C-alpha positions as CSV (number, residue, x, y, z in Angstrom):
1,M,108.0,85.8,91.9
2,K,105.7,87.0,89.1
3,D,105.8,90.6,87.9
4,P,103.1,92.5,89.8
5,L,102.4,94.6,86.7
6,N,101.6,91.5,84.6
7,Q,99.4,90.2,87.4
8,R,97.6,93.6,87.3
9,M,97.0,93.3,83.6
10,F,95.4,89.8,84.1
11,F,93.3,91.2,86.9
12,L,92.1,94.2,84.8
13,T,91.2,91.9,81.8
14,A,89.1,89.8,84.1
15,L,87.6,92.9,85.6
16,L,86.7,94.2,82.2
17,I,85.0,90.9,81.3
18,A,83.1,91.0,84.6
19,A,82.0,94.6,83.9
20,G,80.7,93.5,80.5
21,L,78.8,90.5,82.0
22,L,77.3,92.8,84.6
23,G,76.2,95.2,82.0
24,A,74.6,92.4,80.0
25,F,72.8,91.1,83.1
26,L,71.5,94.5,84.1
27,S,70.2,95.6,80.7
28,P,69.0,93.7,77.6
29,Y,70.2,96.6,75.5
30,F,73.8,96.4,76.6
31,L,74.8,93.7,74.0
32,Q,73.5,95.7,71.1
33,A,76.1,96.9,68.5
34,S,75.1,100.5,69.1
35,T,76.2,100.2,72.7
36,V,79.8,99.6,71.6
37,T,79.8,102.8,69.6
38,Y,78.1,104.7,72.4
39,L,80.8,103.4,74.9
40,L,83.7,104.3,72.6
41,Q,82.3,107.8,72.3
42,Y,83.2,108.3,76.0
43,V,86.6,106.6,75.9
44,P,88.8,109.2,74.2
45,V,88.1,112.1,76.6
46,L,88.6,110.1,79.8
47,G,91.4,108.1,78.1
48,V,93.6,111.1,77.3
49,L,93.0,112.6,80.7
50,G,93.8,109.3,82.4
51,M,97.1,109.0,80.4
52,A,98.1,112.5,81.3
53,Q,97.3,111.8,85.0
54,T,99.4,108.6,84.8
55,L,102.4,110.5,83.6
56,V,102.2,113.0,86.5
57,I,101.7,110.2,89.1
58,L,104.5,108.0,87.6
59,S,107.1,110.8,88.1
60,G,106.6,110.7,91.9
61,G,106.7,113.5,94.4
62,P,104.0,112.2,95.0
63,G,102.4,114.0,92.0
64,I,98.8,114.5,91.1
65,D,96.9,117.0,89.0
66,L,93.5,117.7,90.5
67,S,93.0,120.7,88.1
68,I,92.9,118.7,84.9
69,G,89.1,118.8,84.6
70,A,88.9,122.5,85.4
71,T,91.7,123.1,82.8
72,M,89.6,121.2,80.3
73,S,86.6,123.4,81.0
74,I,88.3,126.8,80.9
75,V,90.3,125.9,77.8
76,G,87.1,124.8,76.0
77,L,85.5,128.1,76.9
78,A,88.5,130.0,75.5
79,I,88.4,128.0,72.2
80,A,84.7,128.5,71.8
81,G,85.0,132.2,72.7
82,L,87.7,132.7,70.1
83,A,85.7,130.9,67.4
84,A,82.6,132.9,68.2
85,N,84.6,136.1,67.7
86,G,85.8,135.1,64.2
87,I,89.0,133.3,64.9
88,P,89.3,130.2,62.7
89,I,88.4,127.1,64.8
90,L,91.7,125.3,64.0
91,L,93.7,128.4,65.1
92,A,91.6,128.7,68.2
93,C,92.3,125.0,69.0
94,A,96.1,125.6,68.6
95,I,95.8,128.7,70.9
96,G,93.8,126.5,73.4
97,I,96.5,123.9,73.5
98,G,99.0,126.6,74.3
99,L,96.7,127.9,77.0
100,G,96.4,124.5,78.4
101,G,100.2,124.2,78.6
102,M,100.4,127.6,80.4
103,L,97.8,126.5,83.0
104,G,99.7,123.3,83.5
105,A,102.9,125.5,83.9
106,V,101.1,127.3,86.8
107,N,100.8,123.9,88.6
108,G,104.4,123.1,87.7
109,F,105.6,126.5,89.2
110,L,103.6,125.9,92.4
111,V,104.8,122.3,92.9
112,C,108.4,122.4,91.5
113,I,109.5,126.0,92.2
114,L,107.6,127.0,95.3
115,H,107.5,123.3,96.6
116,V,103.8,123.4,97.4
117,P,102.5,119.8,97.9
118,S,100.9,118.8,94.6
119,L,97.6,117.9,96.3
120,M,97.2,121.4,97.7
121,A,98.6,123.2,94.7
122,T,96.4,121.6,92.1
123,L,93.4,121.7,94.4
124,A,93.9,125.5,94.6
125,T,94.2,125.8,90.8
126,F,91.1,123.6,90.4
127,F,89.0,126.0,92.4
128,T,90.7,129.0,90.6
129,Y,90.1,127.7,87.1
130,S,86.6,126.4,87.9
131,G,85.7,129.8,89.4
132,L,87.0,131.7,86.4
133,A,85.1,129.5,84.0
134,L,81.8,130.2,85.9
135,A,82.6,133.9,86.4
136,L,83.4,134.6,82.8
137,T,80.3,132.8,81.4
138,G,77.7,132.9,84.2
139,G,77.3,129.2,83.6
140,A,75.9,129.8,80.1
141,P,77.3,127.6,77.3
142,I,79.2,129.1,74.4
143,G,78.1,128.0,70.9
144,G,79.0,129.1,67.4
145,I,81.2,126.1,66.6
146,P,81.3,125.3,62.9
147,E,79.1,122.4,62.0
148,W,81.9,120.7,60.0
149,F,84.1,120.6,63.2
150,G,81.6,118.1,64.7
151,S,83.0,115.4,62.4
152,L,86.0,115.0,64.8
153,A,83.9,113.4,67.6
154,Q,80.6,112.7,65.9
155,G,81.9,111.1,62.7
156,R,82.7,107.4,62.3
157,F,85.3,105.4,60.5
158,L,84.7,101.6,60.4
159,G,82.0,102.2,63.0
160,I,84.5,103.7,65.5
161,P,84.3,107.4,66.4
162,N,86.9,109.6,64.6
163,H,88.4,111.0,67.7
164,M,89.5,107.5,68.7
165,W,91.6,107.3,65.5
166,I,92.7,110.9,65.3
167,V,93.4,111.8,69.0
168,F,93.3,108.9,71.4
169,L,95.1,106.1,69.6
170,P,98.0,108.3,68.3
171,L,98.5,109.9,71.7
172,A,98.5,106.4,73.4
173,V,101.1,105.1,70.9
174,V,103.4,108.1,71.3
175,L,103.2,108.1,75.1
176,H,103.8,104.3,75.2
177,V,106.9,104.6,73.0
178,I,108.2,107.5,75.2
179,L,107.7,105.5,78.4
180,S,108.9,102.2,77.1
181,H,111.7,103.0,74.6
182,T,113.2,106.4,75.4
183,R,115.6,107.9,77.9
184,L,112.8,110.3,78.9
185,G,110.6,107.4,79.9
186,S,113.4,105.9,82.0
187,H,113.9,109.2,83.7
188,I,110.2,109.4,84.6
189,Y,110.3,105.9,86.2
190,A,113.6,106.7,87.9
191,A,112.3,109.9,89.4
192,G,109.2,108.1,90.7
193,N,111.1,105.1,92.2
194,D,113.9,107.1,94.0
195,E,114.1,110.8,93.5
196,R,117.5,111.2,95.2
197,A,119.1,108.4,93.2
198,A,117.7,109.8,90.0
199,F,119.1,113.2,90.8
200,L,122.5,111.8,91.6
201,S,122.5,110.0,88.2
202,G,121.9,113.2,86.3
203,V,118.1,113.4,86.0
204,K,116.8,116.9,86.5
205,V,113.8,115.7,88.5
206,W,112.0,119.0,89.1
207,H,112.5,120.1,85.4
208,L,111.0,116.8,84.4
209,R,108.0,117.1,86.7
210,F,107.4,120.7,85.6
211,A,107.3,119.5,81.9
212,L,104.8,116.8,82.8
213,Y,102.5,119.3,84.4
214,C,102.7,121.3,81.2
215,I,101.9,118.2,79.1
216,S,99.0,117.4,81.4
217,G,97.5,120.9,80.7
218,M,98.0,120.4,76.9
219,V,96.3,117.0,77.0
220,A,93.4,118.6,79.0
221,A,93.1,121.0,76.0
222,L,92.9,118.0,73.6
223,A,90.0,116.7,75.8
224,A,88.3,120.1,75.6
225,I,88.6,120.1,71.8
226,M,87.0,116.6,71.5
227,T,84.2,117.7,73.9
228,I,83.5,120.9,71.9
229,S,83.3,118.8,68.7
230,W,81.0,116.3,70.3
231,F,78.5,118.8,71.8
232,Q,79.1,121.7,69.4
233,A,79.4,124.0,72.4
234,A,81.6,124.7,75.4
235,R,80.3,124.6,79.0
236,A,81.9,125.8,82.3
237,D,81.1,122.4,83.9
238,A,82.4,120.3,81.0
239,G,85.2,118.9,83.1
240,D,83.4,118.4,86.3
241,G,84.4,115.2,88.0
242,M,87.0,114.3,85.3
243,E,89.9,115.0,87.7
244,L,88.7,112.3,90.1
245,L,87.9,109.9,87.2
246,S,91.3,110.4,85.7
247,V,93.0,109.6,89.0
248,T,90.7,106.6,89.4
249,V,91.7,105.1,86.0
250,A,95.4,105.8,86.6
251,V,95.5,104.1,90.0
252,L,93.1,101.3,88.9
253,G,95.3,100.7,85.9
254,G,98.3,100.1,88.2
255,A,100.0,103.5,88.6
256,H,101.4,103.5,92.1
257,I,100.2,106.5,94.1
258,F,103.8,107.3,95.1
259,G,105.1,107.0,91.5
260,G,107.6,104.8,89.7
261,I,105.3,101.9,88.9
262,G,102.6,101.6,86.1
263,R,101.9,101.2,82.5
264,L,99.7,103.1,80.0
265,S,98.2,99.8,78.9
266,G,96.8,99.4,82.4
267,T,95.3,102.9,82.3
268,I,93.6,102.2,79.0
269,L,92.1,98.9,80.3
270,A,90.9,100.8,83.4
271,V,89.3,103.4,81.1
272,L,87.4,100.6,79.3
273,I,86.3,99.1,82.7
274,V,85.0,102.4,84.1
275,T,83.2,103.4,80.9
276,T,81.7,99.9,80.5
277,L,80.4,100.1,84.1
278,Q,79.0,103.6,83.6
279,V,77.3,102.7,80.3
280,G,75.9,99.5,81.7
281,L,74.5,101.2,84.8
282,Q,73.1,104.1,82.8
283,L,71.3,101.6,80.5
284,A,69.9,99.9,83.6
285,N,68.6,103.3,84.9
286,V,70.8,103.0,88.0
287,S,71.1,106.4,89.8
288,Q,74.2,108.5,89.5
289,A,74.8,108.1,93.2
290,W,75.2,104.3,92.8
291,Q,77.4,104.8,89.8
292,L,79.7,107.0,91.8
293,A,79.7,104.5,94.7
294,T,80.7,101.7,92.3
295,I,83.6,103.7,91.0
296,G,84.6,104.6,94.6
297,I,84.7,100.9,95.5
298,L,86.9,100.2,92.5
299,L,89.3,102.9,93.5
300,I,89.5,101.7,97.1
301,G,90.2,98.2,96.0
302,S,92.9,99.3,93.5
303,V,94.7,101.4,96.1
304,I,94.8,98.5,98.6
305,T,96.1,96.2,95.8
306,D,98.6,99.0,94.9
307,N,100.0,99.2,98.4
308,I,100.6,95.4,98.5
309,T,102.1,94.9,95.0
310,G,103.9,98.3,95.1
311,D,105.8,97.5,98.2
312,H,106.9,94.1,96.7
313,W,107.9,95.8,93.5
314,R,109.9,98.5,95.2
315,A,111.7,96.0,97.3
316,R,112.8,94.1,94.2
317,V,113.9,97.3,92.5
318,R,116.1,98.3,95.5
319,K,117.5,94.7,95.7
320,R,118.6,94.8,92.1
321,S,120.1,98.2,92.5
322,N,122.2,97.1,95.5
323,Q,123.3,94.0,93.6
324,S,124.5,96.0,90.7
């Protein structure tokens, strides 16, 4: 029997090609070189959020972080507010990453200490963080970002946006190495596959999941930093919809909704698919409603596929465990 994860990678590659062909069919402007740069401008923000969401989902529970977009918004406002009040922007960014970790720790406390289901816990913090962002700013953007800071997301190296080189690719490499070649990565998969067996083998499951929620908040802060650099301002609605898109790319990429199965490479391919579809539909002047419907259909299809391949994979894992 073939590895379902390898099958998923072939499926995602074919889907990416199909998305590109669809974009070319819908708009004559899609195949222009400038479209690639425009597309890659969107990839790092959704990409880092998708990778963080994948880590949370992989650890099981089942875990999810619906507050990741709201965390991105409120951290961005905090960074811009500090910069507007004379704090050096790099120091403000460092404080923002710490704040993101603290907001993630709130999720970890609710889920891992109080044992509130992650869906309800992170939905509650989503509304809390979103409400605070609106209440503190009245919906008005916060500017005052140094012009030179825009080079992070607006600058190019070899035609590729700088934040791809500086943030997205290094984070992807680090997280891939952690998941594939370290004991921590093995513990994440073990906790997602069988929480009780992982606990009996010495994995501190709830400590692990708490740490991953903190990491999710810190990665949301990185997304906020890139968005601030891109638009030279912070908005209360900057992260609107990103929580659902991050779940979409994680699940579409092969992360099983109950944990233990998935690869970051699948998440990255899914990010490329979603952004390619979005850009293609935007260039074709397709309405936002139909864009969301297309993403929804993709998500439904990926969940159905997940349930089929995930059950097969779990059965194989349990069979190997019993034989050993």
